[in-house]
N, C-alpha and C positions, 0 to 999 in steps of 0.2 A: 411228614414234610421233607424227610430226605430221597424219598423214594421218587420224586418230580426230578432227578437229574440222572446225567449216566456220569461214567467214572470217566471220559473225557471233559464234561463239563468240569468235574472236581480238577482233573487237572489243568486244565485251561484258568481256572480260578486262582488255583495255587499259583501259577506262572503269574498271573496279572498283578496278583497282590505282591508276591515277591518283586517285581520290576517296580511296583508302586513304592516300596520302603525302603528300596536299595540303599536309597540314600541317609536315611533312618538309623540304619544299624549300627554308623557310627559314633552316633550321640545322644541316643537312647538307650537305656539298660535293655538287657536281652530280655529278660523277664516281663518286661513291659511289652517290646517287641511279639514276642509268644501269644501275649493276650490280644493287641491289636490283630496280629497276623491271625488268629483263629474267628474274631471277631467279621473280620472283612472278608473270609471267606464265606463263611457261617450267611454274611448278608447277601452275598453274591449268588450262593446259591439258594437260600430260603426266600428270596424275593421277587416278584415275577420284574421288576425294572433288573435285577441283577442279573436272572438267567439270560436276561436280551441280551444284556453288555457281554455276557461270556459268549452265548450263541454268534453273537456278529464279530467279536475277537476270534474265536474259533475259524467262523468263515474267512475271516482276512487272512491268518495265517495259513490256513490251507491254500486259499489263493497266492498267497507269496511263495508258499514251497512250489506250488504247477508252473510260477515262472521263472523260477530257478533254475 
């Protein structure tokens, strides 16, 4: 299951999860946040839809960098 994504995919998924959870870190206990973070990254990398989201986000970020 894990062999279907690249290191770049994994990094992009982690960034997406961190951005998504940023506001919750102040109100949700750290141990719960670790579990939620791990589950979200796993779902992004192990599902077809999740990998599509990660790839789309990576392309958008690369395009944004080219424009800067």
